[in-house]
N, C-alpha and C positions, 0 to 999 in steps of 0.2 A: 483267638481274639481276646484282647484285653477286656477286663470286666467293665471298665468305664464305657468302652465302645458298645458292649452288649446293652448296657443300660441306656445309652444315649442314642441308640440306633434310629429312633423316630424323631430325634431333635434336629432342627436345622442348625447350621453353624451359628446363625444369629441368636437362636435360643440358647445354645450352649454358652456363647460368650456372655449373654445377659445373666444366665444363672450363675456363672462364675463371678460376675461382677457383684451380684447380690450377696453371694456367699462371702466375698471379701469385705463387704460392708458389715455383714453379720460378725465377722471376726474382729472388725474394728470396734464394734459395740462390745464384744466380749472382752477385748483387751482393756477397754475403759473400766468395765466392771471389775476385772481382775486387778487393775491398778488400785482402784478405790478400796476393794476388800483387803488387799495386802497392806495398804496404808493404815487401815483401821483394825487390823487383826481379825477380820471376819472370814468365815468359811462358806464357800459356795461349792456347788458341784454341777457338772454337766448332767442333763436330765433327759429321759425319754429317748427320742430318736437322735438327739444330739449326742448322747452318751453312746448309743448303739453305733453311730457312725464313727466316733472316735476309736472305739474298741475294735469294731469289725473292719473298718477301712483306714483307720488312722487319719481320718478326714471327715468331711460330711458324708452322710449317705449320699451317693452321687446325685440323686435328684432332689435332695432336701434343700429348702430355701429359708430355714429359720433356725434360731438357737433358743433352747429352753434351759433355765437354770433353777436349781433347788437350793434353798437355804433353810436351816432350822429356825424356829420361830424367833429366838432372841436376835440372831444374826440378820434375819429377814427384816425385823422391825427396825433395827439399827440402820441397816442399809437404806431402806426407803425414807428414813428420816434425814439422812445426810445427802442423798442423791441430788436434790435440787441445788445444793450449794457446791457439791463436789464435781458434778459433771462438767466436761468441757463444753465450749460453745456449740459444737456440732451436734450435741445430744439434748434430748428433752425427756424428762421422766413424767409420766402421767399415771397416777394411781387409779384403781378401778372405780373409786367413788368420786371422781373429778369430772364427770360428764353431765352434771346437773341432774335432771330427772330422767335421763336416758341411761340404759343399761347395756354394757357390752362385756359380759362375763365378770368374774371376780378375780381378774388377773392384772396386776400392775405391769406396765410396759415401759421400755426405754426406746424412744424413736430417734432415727437419724434425720436431723433437720433437712439436710441437703438431698432430699429425695422426694419423689412423688410416685405413688403406686395405686393401682387398682388391686385391692387385696381381698382376703376372704371375708372381710366385714362388709363388703359392698352389698347394697340392697337392690341395685338396679344394673349391675355390670359396669358401673361407673364410679364417680366420686362419692355418691350418697352412701352413708354407712349406718349401721345399727345405732350408733351413738349420736348421729346427727352432728358430727364434729370433724371439721376439716383436718384437724391435727392427726387424725387416725390414718390418713391417706399417705403413709410413709412406711419405710422399712423399720422393723422393730425387732427386739428380743423380749421374751416373756420371763417373768420372775414368779416362782412358785414357792409357797411356804409349806414346810414340813411341820405340821401341827402335832403336838403331843396328844396321844389318845391311848386307849387300852382295849383289850378284847371284850370287856364288859359293855362298852358303850359305842364302839365304832360303827356297828351296824345301825344303831339308832341315829347316829350322826349322819351317816350316808343317806338314810331315809329323810331326815329333816332337811339336809342340804338340797335334795331333789325337790322337796316341796317349796323351799325358799326360792330356788332357781325358777320354778314354775311361776311364782308370784312376780319375780323380777322380769319375766318375759312379757308382762303387761306394759313394760316401759321400754320396749324396743320401738325404733322408728317404724319399722315394718314388721308385722307378725312373723314369727319363725315358720318356715315351711314344714307342715306336718303331714305331707302327702304320703310319706312312707310309714306313718304311725298306724297302729291298730285303732279300731273304733274306741276302745276303752282309753287308750293313750290320748287320742284326740279330745275326748271328753274331759280327761284330767287337765290337759293343757288349757282348754277353753275355760274351765271353772277357775283354775288357779290364776291364769293371766287376767281374767276378768276381775277377780278379787284384787289382784295386785295393782291394777290400774287405780283402784280406790285408795291405795296406800302410798304415802310419799316414799321415794327411794331411800331416804335417810332411815326410815323405820325398817325397811327390808334389809338394808346393810347392817343395821344393829342386830336384827334377828340372825343374820348370817354370822356375824362376828361373835355373838354370844354362843352360838352353836359350835363353831370350830375352835373356840378358845375355852370350852367348858372344862377341859382337863388342864390343870396348871402345868406350866413349863417345868420339865424335870420329872413329872409324874407319868405313870403309865408305862407300857412296854412296847408301844408301837408309835410309828409316825404315819400320818394320814395327809394326803394332798387333796383337799376338797374342791379345788378350783379347776381340776382337770375335767374333760368332757364326762357327762354323767354315765355313759355306757362303760367307761373304763375306771370308774372310781374304785370299785372293789379290788382292782389289780394294783392300785396305788396306795396300798396299806403295807408298810414294811416293818419288820423287826428293827428295833432301835440299834442293835449291834451292827447292822449294815452300814451305819453312818458314824461309827465310833471314831474312825480316822479317815484321812484323805491322802490321796496321792496325785501326782501330775501325770497326765496322759497326753500324747500328741494329737493334735487336730490340725491337719495340713502342716503349715510351717510354724505353728504356735504350740505352746503347752498350756493346758488348762487343768483345773482341779476336778477330781472324780472321787467317789467313795472308794476306799481301799478294797471293799467287797463288791466291786462293780459287776463281777460275774454273777453273784447272787442277785443283785438288783435286776440285771437283764433277764435272768431266769424267771424272776417274779413277773416281769413286764411282758415277756414274749415267750411263746411256747417253744419255738426253735429259733433263737435269736441269731444263730449263725447262717440261717437259710435266707435267701432272697425271696421277696414276695412275688406274686404273679406279675407278669409284665404289665398287665392293665393297671396295676397299682403303683407303678414306678413313674411318678410324676410329681412336680412341685405342688404343695398343698396350700400355699399362702398368697403367692403373688402371680399375677398375670405377667409373664416374663417380658413380653414385647410392649407392655403398657406401663412399665416401671422405668422411671428416669432417675439418674444419679448425676448430680452437678456440683 
């Protein structure tokens, strides 16, 4: 049996078709970023599960439904400054600090305008989302910054980011579900989010930016991705030599940029990156397939 058939065996034909359609829009978003980066001499790389899919499957991970990209700080800042003027009409860039007093992670995103989706930001299984913003109900890709850091301060930065994130949770439309948290974790979330409600989001964003930019560009021996989910932050700290050079790798019928040391990156991120996860974990993580429209 082909590997895709093993992975898709519980999918209906309609679900398979919709997942493929979403993936094609993700590739359209990727091609637009690739075009802009090449035009301006910027370097990006496939990240996380997107990189894993490209290397292990030369495609998406078969059940994956999004694309993540990494950029070093200077390239990241340049890209987000030019995206509003450079993107084609089908696309819209929204930075993480552009949702007013609502918070939806510290991650800039590019959305595909000609789509409607119920996605992982939903607070009620429908169009209402954490940021209370209709623009979020679309297909997107996420941009991650590789911040300069070093072995002396990265643990302190991770701790501070967790505290700052807790403050920002006070600015979610609906409180984060903490049913799986320990008693101590629930108390920490309650205290931090309550305090965060009393602070304007602009102040919390300033705290975050001061923390993650505390090591100057070019200094330090590590890169740190502070905007990934808190439980995996410690795995998203990489030696800088992993990103000294880049290469192109296939992803479906396209080519995209990856770190030349992509195997070392995958070994940092995943214990056994060549092995498939358990069947129960083989499912899309961002979009409700049959409630996503593309037009």
